[in-house]
N, C-alpha and C positions, 0 to 999 in steps of 0.2 A: 440539583446542586449547581448546574451551569449558571443559573441566574445569581446564585449566592456568590460563586467565584467571580462573576463579572463585576460585582460591586467593588472588587479590589483594584480594578483598572485605575491607573493614575497614581497608585501608591508606589513606594520605593522600598525595596528589600535591602536592609542594612545600609541604606544610604548610597548604594552602588548600582542597583539594578531596577530601573523603572519598569513597572508592569504596564506595558503599552497597550496590549490587546490580548484578550482571552482567546487562545487558539483551540481549546477543547479540554475536556476533562470528564471526570466521573465522580462518584461519591467518595473515591479514595484519593484522588489527586487531580491537579489541574496544571495546564501548561500555558504560559504567557509568552508573547513576543517581548523581548527586552533588548538591551543594548549594552555592550561592553565598552567601557571608557578607554581613553587613549588619544593619541594624536588624531587618529582616524577612527571614530566610533564604529563598532562592528555589530551587525545584527546577531542576536543569539536567542536561544529559547531557555526559559527557566521553568523548571518543574517544581511544584510545591506539594508536599504531602504532610498530613497531620503527624506530629511527632509523638510516637508511641514510646513511653518511657522504657518499655521492655525490649524494644527492638531498634531504637533510634541509633545507638552506638554501632550496632551491627550494620545498619543501612549506610551510615556515614563511612564506615570502613570499606564497605563494598564499593561505594562511589569513589573513594580515594584510590582503591586498587584499580578500578576501571580508568581513572584519570591518568594512571601511570602507564597504561597501555599505549602502544604506538603502532597503528596499522592503517594502511590507506583505505581499507574498507570497513573501518569501525568509526562511528560517530565520536568526535572528540568531546571529552568532558573537561571544562575549564576550572570549575570551582564548585564546592559543595559546603554546606554549613547549616547552622540553625538561625531561625528568625522568628519574629512574632508579628502578626497582623490581626487587627481587630480582636485583641485578647486571645488569639489562637496561636499556640505554639506549633511551629512548622519546621520541617526540613526542606532545604532547597538544593537543587543541582542545576548548574548552568552548562548548557551544551551548545554545540553547533546548531544553527538554524537550518533545518532541511526544507527545501522548497516544496517537495512533494513526496508522497509515499505510494507504494504499490497498491494499497487498498483503495486509493482514489481512482485507479484505472478500472477496477472491477465493476462498479455500477454502470460503466459505459460498455465494456467489452472484455472478453478474455484475452490473455496473451496468445500470440501465435507460437507455434512450436519453435521457430527461430528466435523469437524474443525470450522465451523461457530458457532456451539453451544458452543464450548470451547473458542472461541474468545469473545463471548458476555459478560460473567460475569465480566471480568476486565474492559471492556468498560462501562458497566452499573454502575459499582462501582464508576468509576471516574466521570461519569456524575451525579450520585446521590450526590457525594461530592460537585461538583460545584453548582448544583441546590440548595442544602441546604444553600449555602452561597449567594444566589441571583445572581449567575453567570451563563453564558451560554458559551458553547464551541464555537458554531457558525460556525465551519468549519469541521463538521464531514464528512469524505470521506475516501476512502481507503488509500490515500497518507498520511493521518494524523493519521493512526493507525500503530504504529511503534513497532519495536522490539529492545530492548537493552539487550545483552546477550540472555537469554531465556524468557524475560519478556515483556508482552504486555503493551504499554504505548500510551497515546494520546498526541498529540502536545499541547503546552501551550501558544504559542506566539500570538494566536488569541482570547484568552479568554477575555470576556468583561461582564459588568454588564447587567442584563436583563433590557429591556426598552420597553415601549409601546408607546413611542412618535414617531410620523412620522418624527420628525425632527432629529432623531438619525443619526449618520454617515452611518448606513446601507442603509438609503434611497437613498443615492447617489451612492451606490456600484452597480456594474453590477450584475444582477441576474444570478446565476450559476445553473447548473443542479442538485445540491444537496440542493438548497435553497427552502424553503417552499413558498406557495402562498403569505403569509403576508410579505415576504421580500421586496416586492415592496413598502410597507408602512413604512418600517423601524422598524417594530415591532419585537423585539427580546425577546423571552421567552424560557423556557425549552422545550416548544412544538416545537420550531425550531429544536432542537437537535433530537427530536423524528422523525420528518419528514426526516431529513438528514440521520439518522440511517436506516430508512426504505429503502431509495434509495440505501444506501450503501449495505444493505443486499441483495437486488435484484441483484445488480451488481456483488458482490462476488460469488453469487450462480449460476448466468446465464451468466455472462460476458456481460450483456446488462442492460441498465437502464430502468426504467418505462417510458412510453410515456404518456404524459398528453394532452388529447384532450380538449382544452379550449373552444370549441364551445358547446353551450347548446343543449341538445338532448331531444326532446319530453317534453319540459318544465321543464327538470330536473334542480334543483337548484344548483347541484354540477357538475362540469365537470367530464367526465368519465375518469378514470385512467386505462390505459392498462398495464398489467404486462406480461413479457415474460413467456412462459411455463417453467415448470421444477422446481418450488419452492415447496419444500416438507413441510408438516406440521412437527412441529408446527410453523415453520418460516413463512409460508404463512399467517397464522392467525395474527402473529405479524406484518408482513408487511402491511396487510390490515388495521390494527388499527393504524399504524403509519402514513399512507398516507391518512389521512382524511383532507378534505379542512378546516374544522373548527378546529382551534388549541385547543379549549376547550374540544373537544371530543377525541383528540388523546390520546393514551396510554402513561402513564408516564413510567419511568424506572422501578418503582416498579411493574407496571402492566405487563411489558414485562418480568421481571424476574419471576413473578408468573406463566405466561403462559409457559415460558421456562421449568419450572419444575426442579426436582432434577437432578443432574448430572448423566450421564450414561457413562459406560466405552467405550472408543473409540477403534475401531479395530486397531490391530497392523499393522504398515506399512510393505510393502514388502521390504526386504533388501538383496542386493546381495554382499555388501561390507563385507570383513572379519571382519571389525571393524565398525559396524553400529553406526550412531550417536544416542545419547540417545533420547528416545521418551516419556519422562515423560509427562503425561497429564497435562493440565492446572489445577493448584490448584484453585478451584472455591471459590468465596465468596458466601455468602448465596444466594441461588437461589430465595428466596422470599423477602429478605430484603437487597437490594444492598446498604448497608451503608459502611462508611469508616472503614475498618478493616486492621490490619497489614498484609503486603504482605508476603507470604511464600517465602523462599529463592529459591526454585526450581520451581517457577511458569514459565512454559515454553510456548513460542510461537511456537506451533507445526508446523505451516505453514512455520517457518524458515527452518526446516529440510526437509519437504516434498514438499515445494512449489517452492523454487528457487534453482536451481543447476547450476547457471551460474556465474563463477568468473568474477567480473567486470561488471555484468549485470546492477547493479545500476547505474554505470557511463554511460553505453551505453544508458540507458533510460533517464538519466538526460540530455544528449546532444541532444537526439532526441525528447524530449518532454519538453515544457516550464513549464508544470504544475506538473510534477511528480518528487519529490525529497523528501528525508527524512524529510526535514524542508521546505515545499513548499512555494514558493512565490505565494501568493494568486492571481490567475488570472483565471477568470471564462468565460464560454461560455454560450450562451442562452440555456435554457432548451428545450429539444426536444419537438416538437409538431407534432401530426399526428392523422389521423382518423383510426379507426380499419381496414377499408377496405384497407388502404395504409400501413398497418403495419403487414406483415406476421410474424408469430411466437409469436405474442402477443395476449392476450385475455382480454376482459373486465372483471374486478373484481367487483362484486356487493358490495354495501355498507355493512359494518359490521352488520348493523341492519337487513339486508336481509339474508335469508338462502342461504348458498353457495352450489351450486350443488355438489352432492357427486361425487368425482373423486379420484381414488387412486393417491397418490403423485408420481410425476415423479422422476425417479432416477437422481442423479446429477453425471455428468461425472467426473471421477477422474483419473488423470494420476500419477501413482506412480513415485516419483522422485528419489528414491534410486536405480534405475536400469538404466543401460546405453543402454538398448535395446529399440528400437522403432519399431513400426509397420507401414507398408505402408498404406497411406490414401486411396489408390485405385490402380487400374491397372496402372503400369508404374510409380508409384510415388517413388520407391526406398525404401530400408530399410537397417538397419544395419545387416551385416552378421557376422562380427567379431569385437570385441571391446578389447581395451587394457587399463587397468587402470594404472595410474602413480605409479611408485615405489617411495614411500616416507618413510624415516626412522622415527621411533617413536620419536627420538630426535628432528627432525625437526617439527613433529606435535605438540610436547609439547610446542613449541614457539607460537602457534596460539592462538589468542584471537578471539572467534567467528568463522568467516569463512574467508578464503582467496580465491578470485575468479579470475579465468583466463578464457578467451574465445579464442578459436583457430579456425580460418577459414581454411578448407581443400578443395583443388581442387581435384576432383575425375574424372578419365578418364572414357571412355565409358564402360570399363570392370568392373568398381567399385573400382579400386585401387586408393589410395591417391598418387598423383603425386607432390603435393606441400602443405606445411602447414605453416601458418604464424599466429603470435599472433594478434588477433583482439582487445583484452583487456589484457594488461600486468599484471595488479594487482600490489600490493606493493612489491612483492618479486621476484628477479631473479631466485632463486632456484625453487620455485613452478611453475613459468612461464616456465622454462626449462623442468621440469618434465611433465607438461601438453603438451608441444609442442612435446616432444619425444614420448609420448604415442599416440598422435593423428596421427602420421605418420604410426602407425601400424594398423589403423582401415581399415575395408573392408566393402563395401556397395554393395547391389545388383544394377545392372545397371538401370539407369533412362531411360525412353523411352518417345519419342515425336513422335506421328504419327506412332507408331510401330517401330521406329528406336532408337537404343541405343545411348545415347548422354552423354557428360560429364555433371557433376553436381557440385554443391558446397554445403558444409555443415558447420554449426557452431557447434562446440563441446564446451559446457560450463561446466567447472570443478569448483567444490566447495570443498575446502580442509578444514577439521576440525581436531580437536585433535583425533577424533575417527574414521575417515573414509574419503572417497572421493565420492562425488556424481557427476554424469555426465548427462547432458541433450543434446542429439543430435537434431539438427533442420536443415532440408534441406532448403537452401535459394535460390537455382536455379537448373534447370530451373523451 
């Protein structure tokens, strides 16, 4: 469907919203970059979904309700309505444009414990605000945890009223890997968000999702849930209490915030750039009462600076994945199922009412993203020997809003020298694309080896330019 959606680029929705670039989509919906008019045109995102006569009015009413919400950690909805393109009846919703989302971090590295603990307060604050109004987010997952400027926000286009009726629209929706057991019955409650948050925490910390063994064991009333190794406390305790089969027993956002405890200072990131990006820690809301409070101006999404260092990485991921976009078209896959014996790297977690075996928390792997150096994964894997950072004038940097991202593919000969460089992702600026391309040609790598023989290789150098510095993430793509 992506190619079909892309054919609409250049068209205008209702004479107001030009479809500038396809950001991503699925068989069910698509998101384009657009622009809101006014004295100073503003970037926005517009989501298009086929208009189902049976549910169109309900969907529009949900978007209207979401547009009426006001919370610093919820994505703003500006407008929604009906339109028609290429003889296709559609619904559209215009939203804030998010620079990046958490799902774009995960192909590169997991979050550190400190980063996950800093991400949680704004998420819990937004969920508490929704739950107090009888609403449920219903789509908690990394792709829906977004960053605008330096602020963490949740997507808003899937918000709906809580419902305990099996006749709700959720009953006909395909069950996804972040959905709770009661999703099959169409029961939507705040406990739904707690389960999804638990799954999300596991994934951002370990790069793996929980495995749910649905078979009963030894007459157990609840299926056994298998978690990957490496989840440190206190997040392991939070995960265990979120992933309880009975929704009535799951922890609420207030419970999670209380267990999270007061904020602690995050370690300073490693920076090699002469102008490092600001690393202001997330301004937390109350750790024990996640209620709606005014947002501090400098609330920062720290993983924006340390997690993604690939210019244009978002667009690359959008094209390669149907479900990962800043404003995702909801399309789910069946939840993983396996038995412990078939799932290496996972371990069964006892129910929260049972004592958990004492075990020191495993450390979480962290890759510092403000360095252009990389280490070989093993013998013959190749490594960076010499790096060149792009030369960018401060005047050019001052024009940047957020990040400008460029990805360059380099072909490396058997000696480790770059013989050819080409733009893999151009980004929005010829100037920055040219600077990245010129810098990439000066890199040097240790020779790659296959069966003891030095062979040519290929690398992708992902550059992220900001007002205060340049980040680079090198990744060997072959052999």
